[in-house]
C-alpha positions in Angstrom: 0.0 0.0 0.0 1.4 3.4 -1.0 0.7 6.3 1.3 1.9 9.7 2.2 2.9 10.3 5.8 2.5 13.9 7.0 4.4 14.5 10.2 4.9 17.5 12.5 8.3 19.0 11.5 9.8 18.2 15.0 8.6 14.6 14.8 10.0 14.3 11.2 13.4 15.6 12.4 13.4 13.1 15.3 12.5 10.3 12.8 15.3 11.3 10.5 17.8 11.4 13.4 16.7 8.0 14.6 17.0 6.6 11.1 20.5 8.0 10.8 21.6 6.7 14.2 20.2 3.2 13.4 21.8 3.2 9.9 18.3 2.7 8.3 16.3 4.6 5.8 13.4 6.7 7.1 11.1 4.2 5.3 12.7 1.3 7.1 12.5 3.1 10.4 8.8 3.8 10.0 8.0 0.2 8.9 9.9 -1.0 12.0 7.9 1.4 14.2 4.6 0.2 12.8 5.6 -3.5 13.2 6.6 -2.8 16.8 3.4 -1.0 17.5 1.3 -3.8 16.1 3.3 -6.5 18.0 2.8 -4.5 21.3 -1.0 -4.3 20.6 -1.1 -8.1 20.0 0.8 -8.6 23.3 -1.6 -6.4 25.2 -4.5 -8.3 23.8 -3.0 -11.6 24.9 -2.2 -10.2 28.4 -5.8 -9.0 28.7 -7.2 -12.5 27.9 -7.2 -14.7 31.0 -7.8 -17.9 28.9 -4.8 -17.1 26.7 -2.6 -16.5 29.7 -3.8 -19.8 31.3 -3.0 -21.7 28.0 0.4 -20.1 27.8 1.1 -21.1 31.4 0.0 -24.7 30.8 2.2 -24.8 27.7 5.2 -23.5 29.6 4.7 -26.1 32.3 4.4 -28.9 29.7 7.7 -27.8 28.2 9.4 -27.7 31.6 8.1 -31.2 32.3 9.2 -32.5 28.9 5.6 -33.2 27.9 6.3 -32.0 24.3 6.7 -33.7 21.0 8.8 -32.5 18.1 8.6 -33.3 14.4 5.9 -34.3 12.1 6.2 -38.0 12.8 5.9 -37.5 16.5 2.7 -35.5 16.1 1.2 -38.1 13.8 2.0 -40.8 16.3 0.4 -38.7 19.1 -2.7 -38.1 17.0 -3.0 -41.9 16.2 -2.8 -42.7 19.9 -5.6 -40.2 20.6 -7.8 -41.5 17.9 -7.4 -45.1 19.2 -8.6 -44.0 22.6 
């Protein structure tokens, strides 16, 4: 999507300075800022969802206990075992 971004002159100067300091183009710096903002929004949504937090805690505990399978074949075997039950 092409767009024009109009910024306050002071904000534009800060953006150019940040881009220069990070050895990025202004475009790359804006894209990174947008990606960071969207990731933070997603993180906030997860943190606000008690069920998601519970599922993450259960997953973390399963990993700590070694109750995890890796690889396609391991997953297929696990699914076969569940279907047989």
